[in-house]
C-alpha positions as CSV (number, residue, x, y, z in Angstrom):
1,M,-10.0,-24.5,-9.2
2,P,-8.8,-21.9,-6.6
3,R,-11.0,-21.5,-3.5
4,Y,-13.2,-18.4,-3.2
5,E,-11.1,-17.3,-0.3
6,D,-7.9,-17.5,-2.4
7,R,-9.4,-15.6,-5.3
8,A,-10.8,-12.9,-3.0
9,G,-7.6,-12.6,-1.1
10,L,-5.6,-12.3,-4.4
11,W,-8.0,-9.5,-5.5
12,H,-7.8,-7.6,-2.2
13,A,-4.1,-7.8,-2.0
14,S,-3.6,-6.7,-5.6
15,A,-6.0,-3.8,-5.3
16,L,-4.3,-2.5,-2.1
17,C,-0.8,-2.8,-3.5
18,L,-2.0,-0.9,-6.6
19,I,-3.3,1.8,-4.4
20,A,0.0,2.0,-2.5
21,G,2.0,2.2,-5.8
22,F,-0.4,4.9,-7.1
23,V,-0.2,7.1,-4.0
24,D,3.6,6.5,-3.7
25,A,4.0,7.7,-7.3
26,V,1.9,10.8,-6.7
27,G,4.0,11.8,-3.7
28,Y,7.3,11.2,-5.4
29,L,6.4,12.7,-8.8
30,E,4.3,15.7,-7.7
31,H,5.6,16.6,-4.2
32,G,9.4,16.8,-4.3
33,Q,10.4,13.2,-4.7
34,V,9.2,12.1,-1.3
35,F,7.5,8.7,-0.9
36,T,4.2,8.4,0.8
37,A,4.2,4.6,1.4
38,N,7.8,3.6,1.1
39,M,9.2,4.4,4.5
40,T,12.4,2.5,3.8
41,G,13.3,5.0,1.1
42,N,12.2,8.0,3.2
43,T,14.3,6.8,6.2
44,V,17.4,6.5,4.0
45,L,16.8,9.9,2.4
46,L,16.1,11.4,5.8
47,G,19.5,10.4,7.1
48,A,21.2,11.6,3.9
49,S,19.3,15.0,4.1
50,V,20.2,15.5,7.7
51,V,23.9,15.1,7.0
52,K,23.7,17.4,4.0
53,G,21.7,20.0,5.9
54,D,18.9,19.7,3.3
55,I,15.5,21.2,4.1
56,L,13.9,18.2,2.5
57,A,14.7,16.4,5.8
58,L,11.5,17.9,7.1
59,S,9.4,16.3,4.4
60,Y,10.9,12.9,5.0
61,L,10.5,13.2,8.7
62,G,6.9,14.5,8.3
63,T,5.9,11.6,6.2
64,I,7.5,9.0,8.5
65,V,5.7,10.5,11.5
66,S,2.4,10.7,9.6
67,F,2.6,7.2,8.4
68,S,3.3,6.0,11.9
69,L,0.3,7.9,13.2
70,G,-1.8,6.3,10.5
71,V,-0.7,2.8,11.5
72,A,-1.4,3.7,15.2
73,G,-4.9,5.1,14.2
74,S,-5.7,1.9,12.2
75,T,-4.7,-0.3,15.1
76,L,-6.8,1.7,17.6
77,L,-9.8,1.7,15.3
78,K,-9.6,-2.1,14.9
79,L,-9.2,-2.5,18.7
80,A,-12.3,-0.4,19.1
81,G,-14.2,-2.8,16.9
82,M,-14.3,-1.0,13.6
83,A,-14.8,-3.3,10.7
84,L,-12.2,-3.3,7.9
85,P,-14.7,-2.3,5.2
86,L,-15.5,1.0,7.1
87,L,-11.8,1.6,7.6
88,F,-11.1,1.4,3.9
89,V,-14.1,3.7,3.2
90,I,-12.6,6.2,5.6
91,A,-9.2,5.9,3.7
92,G,-10.9,6.4,0.4
93,A,-12.9,9.4,1.6
94,S,-9.7,10.9,3.0
95,L,-8.1,10.7,-0.4
96,I,-11.0,12.6,-2.0
97,I,-10.8,15.3,0.7
98,I,-7.0,15.6,0.2
99,A,-7.6,16.0,-3.5
100,L,-10.3,18.7,-3.2
101,V,-8.9,20.8,-0.4
102,E,-6.1,23.3,-1.1
103,L,-3.1,22.3,1.1
104,P,0.6,23.1,1.1
105,G,2.8,20.5,-0.4
106,L,4.2,19.2,2.9
107,L,0.7,18.8,4.4
108,V,-0.4,16.9,1.3
109,L,2.5,14.5,1.7
110,C,1.8,14.0,5.4
111,A,-1.9,13.4,4.7
112,L,-1.2,10.9,2.0
113,A,1.4,9.1,4.2
114,F,-1.2,9.0,7.0
115,V,-3.7,7.2,4.7
116,M,-1.0,4.8,3.7
117,G,-0.4,4.1,7.4
118,L,-4.1,3.4,7.8
119,Q,-3.9,0.9,5.0
120,G,-0.7,-0.7,6.3
121,G,-2.1,-1.2,9.7
122,A,-5.5,-2.4,8.5
123,I,-4.6,-5.8,7.0
124,S,-1.5,-7.7,6.0
125,T,-2.7,-11.4,5.7
126,F,-4.7,-12.6,2.7
127,S,-5.9,-16.2,2.5
128,G,-3.5,-17.1,5.3
129,I,-0.5,-15.5,3.4
130,R,1.5,-12.8,5.1
131,L,1.6,-9.9,2.6
132,P,2.1,-6.3,3.5
133,T,0.5,-4.0,1.0
134,V,2.5,-0.8,1.5
135,V,5.9,-2.2,1.0
136,V,7.2,-4.3,-1.9
137,T,10.7,-5.3,-0.9
138,S,9.7,-8.1,1.5
139,T,7.2,-9.3,-1.1
140,L,9.9,-9.6,-3.7
141,V,12.2,-11.4,-1.3
142,N,9.5,-13.9,-0.4
143,L,8.5,-14.4,-4.0
144,I,12.1,-15.2,-5.2
145,D,12.6,-17.4,-2.1
146,G,9.4,-19.3,-2.8
147,I,10.3,-19.8,-6.5
148,V,13.8,-21.1,-5.6
149,R,12.4,-23.5,-2.9
150,R,9.8,-24.8,-5.3
151,G,12.3,-25.3,-8.0
152,I,14.7,-27.4,-6.0
153,H,12.0,-29.4,-4.1
154,R,12.9,-33.1,-4.0
155,G,10.2,-34.4,-1.7
156,E,12.0,-33.7,1.6
157,A,9.5,-31.0,2.5
158,K,6.3,-29.5,1.2
159,P,6.9,-27.1,-1.7
160,V,5.6,-23.6,-1.5
161,P,1.9,-23.6,-2.5
162,P,1.2,-22.2,-6.0
163,S,-1.4,-19.8,-4.4
164,N,1.4,-18.2,-2.3
165,L,3.5,-17.5,-5.4
166,Q,0.4,-16.1,-7.2
167,H,-0.4,-13.7,-4.4
168,L,3.2,-12.5,-4.1
169,T,3.6,-12.1,-7.9
170,A,0.3,-10.2,-8.2
171,A,1.1,-8.0,-5.3
172,W,4.6,-7.0,-6.7
173,L,3.2,-6.4,-10.2
174,A,0.2,-4.4,-8.9
175,Y,2.5,-2.1,-6.9
176,G,4.4,-1.2,-10.1
177,I,1.3,-1.0,-12.2
178,G,-0.1,1.5,-9.6
179,G,2.8,3.8,-10.4
180,G,2.1,3.7,-14.1
181,V,-1.6,4.2,-13.5
182,A,-0.8,7.3,-11.4
183,V,1.1,8.9,-14.3
184,L,-1.8,8.2,-16.7
185,A,-4.4,9.5,-14.2
186,Q,-2.5,12.7,-13.6
187,S,-2.4,13.3,-17.4
188,H,-6.1,12.5,-18.1
189,L,-8.2,13.0,-14.9
190,P,-9.0,16.3,-13.1
191,V,-8.9,14.5,-9.7
192,P,-6.4,11.6,-10.1
193,L,-6.8,10.4,-6.5
194,V,-10.4,9.4,-7.3
195,V,-8.8,6.2,-8.8
196,P,-7.4,4.8,-5.5
197,A,-10.5,6.1,-3.6
198,L,-12.7,4.0,-5.8
199,L,-10.4,1.0,-5.4
200,Y,-10.8,1.4,-1.6
201,A,-14.5,1.3,-2.0
202,A,-14.3,-1.8,-4.2
203,V,-12.2,-3.5,-1.6
204,A,-14.6,-2.6,1.1
205,V,-17.5,-4.0,-0.9
206,G,-15.5,-7.2,-1.6
207,L,-14.8,-7.6,2.1
208,L,-18.5,-7.3,2.9
209,R,-19.3,-9.9,0.4
210,G,-17.0,-12.6,1.7
211,P,-13.8,-13.6,3.4
212,G,-10.4,-12.5,1.9
């Protein structure tokens, strides 16, 4: 039976990846095809937009700067002694404020990217497994690498623990599911961002209850 720490870490990582996928989809689908968590995509599109002289370059640059400020803010808050549960409560409350306050599209993108930066800087290790929650490419690379290594293991070295593969698989799937949930929420809820806000609250409660 998996340890409590492993199960809790799996839940926390999956929930945070689902949040990132959700918020990324909101930015991309509702605000001019600009990502709010995927800074790799924004960086590539920034370079392309600059060369083309496209005004969208400002949106890509704004989200990258805002995301970076969010990471810096998260780091400073942790260094100041803020507990992770409170940081996630702040992130969730920020999403509600963004949803309820009338803001221009670019400011919405920057605000969402800032929250994703807060999340990215908050935690990236679950049950001893390195797993960033606002990017999925490295997760997929590590998952496939782990599957291949486990498949060809012949006793020369320890195989990749099954729990690692479970965490990586769940995180990758959750990111994609988050995008799908975002589409459904936008179609059926008056305030779609309440979904990731509630997930932040659930993660905060889970962290208070025990280790992740």
